[in-house]
C-alpha positions in Angstrom: 4.5 128.8 -183.0 7.0 128.1 -185.8 7.0 124.4 -184.9 3.2 124.3 -185.2 3.4 126.0 -188.6 5.9 123.4 -189.8 3.5 120.7 -188.8 0.7 122.2 -190.7 3.0 122.7 -193.8 3.9 119.0 -193.6 0.2 118.0 -193.5 -0.6 120.3 -196.4 2.3 118.7 -198.4 0.7 115.3 -197.8 -2.8 116.4 -198.7 -2.6 116.0 -202.5 -1.3 112.4 -202.1 -4.0 111.6 -199.5 -6.6 112.7 -202.0 -4.9 111.0 -204.9 -4.7 107.6 -203.2 -7.9 107.6 -201.1 -9.8 104.4 -201.7 -6.9 102.9 -203.6 -5.4 99.5 -202.8 -1.7 99.6 -201.9 0.2 96.3 -201.5 3.2 96.3 -199.2 5.8 93.6 -199.1 7.0 93.7 -195.5 10.4 92.1 -194.7 14.1 92.7 -193.9 15.2 94.9 -190.9 11.8 96.5 -190.6 10.5 93.0 -189.6 13.4 92.4 -187.1 13.7 95.6 -185.1 11.1 96.2 -182.4 11.4 100.0 -182.9 11.0 99.7 -186.7 8.1 97.3 -186.2 6.2 99.9 -184.2 7.0 102.6 -186.8 5.8 100.3 -189.6 2.5 99.7 -187.7 2.0 103.4 -187.2 2.5 104.0 -191.0 -0.1 101.4 -191.8 -2.6 102.9 -189.4 -2.0 106.3 -190.9 -2.6 105.1 -194.4 -5.7 103.2 -193.4 -7.1 106.1 -191.4 -6.8 108.6 -194.3 -8.8 106.2 -196.6 -6.2 104.0 -198.3 -6.5 100.2 -198.4 -3.1 98.7 -197.4 -2.6 95.0 -198.0 0.5 93.5 -196.3 2.3 90.5 -197.7 5.1 89.4 -195.4 8.2 87.2 -195.6 10.0 85.4 -192.8 13.0 83.5 -194.2 15.4 84.4 -191.4 12.9 83.1 -188.8 12.4 79.9 -190.8 16.2 79.4 -191.0 16.7 80.0 -187.3 14.0 77.5 -186.3 15.3 74.9 -188.8 18.8 75.3 -187.2 17.4 75.0 -183.7 15.6 71.8 -184.7 18.6 70.4 -186.5 16.8 70.3 -189.9 19.1 70.8 -192.9 18.1 73.6 -195.4 19.7 74.6 -198.6 19.2 77.2 -201.4 19.5 77.0 -205.1 19.8 80.4 -207.0 18.8 82.2 -203.8 15.5 80.2 -203.3 15.0 77.7 -200.5 14.5 74.1 -201.4 11.4 73.2 -199.4 11.3 69.5 -198.4 8.1 68.2 -196.7 9.7 68.7 -193.3 10.8 72.2 -194.1 7.3 73.0 -195.5 5.7 72.1 -192.1 8.1 74.4 -190.3 7.8 77.2 -192.9 4.0 77.2 -192.5 4.3 77.1 -188.8 6.6 80.2 -188.8 4.9 82.2 -191.5 1.2 81.5 -190.9 1.5 81.1 -187.1 4.2 83.0 -185.5 5.0 85.9 -187.9 1.5 86.5 -189.3 -0.1 86.7 -185.9 2.6 88.9 -184.5 2.0 91.4 -187.2 -1.7 91.3 -186.7 -1.3 91.9 -183.0 1.1 94.7 -183.6 -1.2 96.5 -186.0 -4.2 96.0 -183.7 -2.2 97.4 -180.8 -1.7 100.6 -182.8 -5.4 101.0 -183.6 -5.7 99.1 -186.9 -8.2 96.4 -187.4 -6.1 93.7 -189.0 -7.0 90.2 -190.1 -4.3 87.5 -190.8 -4.7 84.9 -193.5 -2.5 82.6 -195.5 -2.9 81.7 -199.2 -4.6 78.5 -198.1 -7.6 80.4 -196.7 -10.5 80.1 -199.1 -7.9 79.0 -201.7 -6.8 82.6 -202.0 -3.5 81.5 -203.5 -3.3 78.3 -205.6 0.1 77.1 -206.8 2.0 74.5 -208.7 5.5 73.2 -208.1 8.3 75.5 -209.3 10.4 72.4 -210.0 9.5 69.5 -207.7 12.7 67.6 -208.5 15.0 70.5 -207.4 12.8 72.7 -205.2 10.3 70.3 -203.6 7.4 72.2 -202.1 8.5 75.6 -203.3 5.8 76.8 -205.6 4.7 79.4 -208.2 1.3 80.9 -208.0 -1.1 79.6 -210.6 -4.2 81.6 -209.6 -5.3 84.3 -207.1 -8.9 84.1 -205.9 -9.5 87.5 -204.4 -12.9 87.2 -202.9 -11.7 86.7 -199.3 -9.3 89.7 -199.4 -11.9 91.8 -201.3 -14.4 91.1 -198.4 -11.8 91.9 -195.7 -11.1 95.3 -197.4 -14.7 96.0 -197.9 -15.4 95.5 -194.2 -12.7 98.0 -193.3 -10.0 95.6 -192.2 -6.3 95.4 -193.1 -5.3 92.0 -194.6 -2.0 90.5 -193.5 -1.1 87.6 -195.8 1.4 84.8 -195.3 2.9 83.5 -198.6 1.8 79.9 -198.2 -0.3 78.6 -201.1 -2.9 75.8 -201.5 -2.6 72.9 -203.8 -5.5 71.3 -205.7 -4.1 67.8 -204.9 -5.9 66.1 -202.0 -3.6 65.7 -199.0 -0.9 67.9 -200.4 0.7 70.2 -197.7 0.7 73.2 -200.0 3.5 75.4 -201.2 6.1 77.8 -199.9 6.0 80.9 -202.1 8.6 83.6 -202.6 7.1 86.6 -200.8 8.2 89.2 -203.4 6.6 87.3 -206.2 3.5 86.6 -204.1 3.1 90.3 -203.4 3.4 91.1 -207.1 0.7 88.5 -208.1 -1.6 89.7 -205.3 -1.2 93.4 -206.4 -2.1 92.6 -210.0 -5.1 90.5 -209.0 -6.4 93.1 -206.6 -6.0 95.9 -209.1 -3.6 97.7 -206.7 -2.5 101.3 -207.5 0.9 100.8 -206.0 3.2 98.1 -204.7 6.1 98.8 -202.3 8.9 96.5 -201.2 10.7 97.2 -197.9 14.3 96.2 -198.2 17.6 96.6 -196.4 19.1 99.0 -199.0 18.1 102.6 -200.0 16.7 101.3 -203.2 18.2 100.4 -206.6 21.8 101.8 -206.8 23.8 102.7 -209.9 27.3 101.4 -210.6 28.8 104.1 -208.3 26.5 103.1 -205.5 24.2 106.2 -205.8 20.4 105.9 -205.5 18.4 105.8 -208.7 15.1 107.5 -207.7 13.2 106.8 -210.9 13.6 104.0 -213.5 11.6 102.7 -216.4 11.2 99.0 -217.1 13.6 99.3 -220.0 16.3 101.0 -217.9 15.8 98.4 -215.2 16.3 95.6 -217.7 19.4 97.2 -219.0 20.9 97.5 -215.5 20.2 93.8 -215.0 22.0 93.0 -218.2 25.0 95.1 -217.1 24.9 93.3 -213.7 24.5 96.6 -211.9 21.4 95.1 -210.5 22.4 91.7 -209.1 21.9 89.3 -206.2 18.9 89.7 -203.9 17.8 92.8 -205.8 17.0 90.8 -208.9 13.8 89.1 -207.6 12.6 92.4 -206.3 12.9 94.3 -209.6 11.5 91.2 -211.4 8.5 91.4 -209.0 8.1 95.1 -209.7 8.2 94.6 -213.5 5.6 91.7 -213.3 3.3 94.0 -211.2 3.7 96.9 -213.7 3.0 94.7 -216.7 -0.1 93.4 -214.9 -1.6 96.9 -214.5 -0.2 98.3 -211.3 0.7 101.9 -211.9 3.9 102.2 -209.9 6.3 100.0 -208.0 8.6 101.2 -205.2 11.7 99.7 -203.6 12.4 101.5 -200.3 14.6 101.3 -197.3 12.8 99.6 -194.4 15.6 100.7 -192.1 14.4 104.3 -192.4 11.7 105.3 -189.8 8.3 105.9 -191.5 9.7 105.1 -194.9 6.2 104.1 -196.1 4.8 107.6 -195.3 7.8 109.3 -196.8 7.5 107.4 -200.0 3.7 107.7 -200.4 2.9 111.1 -198.9 5.8 113.3 -200.0 6.9 114.8 -203.4 10.4 113.4 -203.3 10.0 109.9 -201.8 12.9 108.0 -200.3 13.6 105.0 -202.5 13.4 103.9 -206.1 10.2 104.2 -208.2 9.9 101.9 -211.2 7.2 102.7 -213.8 6.2 101.9 -217.3 
C-alpha cells in the first residue's frame, strides 16, 4: 500500500505543473547521449508521450553531428570545424541533409509513434519553414544562420494534435541552392521564439551549467550567465547552448533549461517537479 501512496504523491506533485503548462508550447533540443543510447531513446520518447498526453505541445528540434561525421568518414569525405562549427561544403551539405532529414528525423518519428505519440517529421525546407542566409560563405560554405521562421506548417501540425520533429536544414531563396546546414541549438532558439514557446530545453551530456568548482548551478539570470562567460567558467561547447538560451529569453520565451540527457526521464524531472535536475536560466 505504501508504494501506491508514493505513486499518488508523485502524481500530485506533478499536478500544478501539468495545469500550469497545459496548452503551452515547449521546444526541446534533442541531442547528445540521449540520441545515441537505445535505452535513453526509449525513455525520451516516453517523456514526450507523457507531456503530449497531459496537454502540452512538445516541439522537437534534433541535431546529429556525430552521425554526419561518422558517415563522412565512411565515405572518405574530409570535414573540418572552425570555432566548433562545421564547415559545410556542397558535398558535406548533401550528406548532412541525408543524415538529418532522412535517417535521424525518421528514426525519431518512428520511435515516438511506437510509444503512442502521433509524430510528424519535417525539415526547415518544408513550406519554407526556415529560411537562411550564409553564416560566412567564404569560411563556412553552406553553414547558415536563420533569417526567418514561417510558422504556419508547425502551427498546423500542433493544432491537429501531432508532435513536430524538426531537422535543422534551412531553405534558401536562391533558385537551385541546396539549402543550409544550421546549428541545432540556435535553430531551436529561433523556433521557440517564433512559436511563442513557454519553455525551451536543451538535452546535453553534462548536469547543466557548472561553477568554477564543478558544482551545478540550478538557477541563473542572463547577467550572471554573461559574467560566467567573461570569467571563462562557461566555455567550449556550453557557450552556444547558453547563447541560444539567452537569445530565446530575449525573444520572449519565459524560461530556458540545460539538462542532462544521460539521466532517465530528465525531461519529466525538469518540467514536472519542484526542484528540477539541471540549470534554469531566466530573465
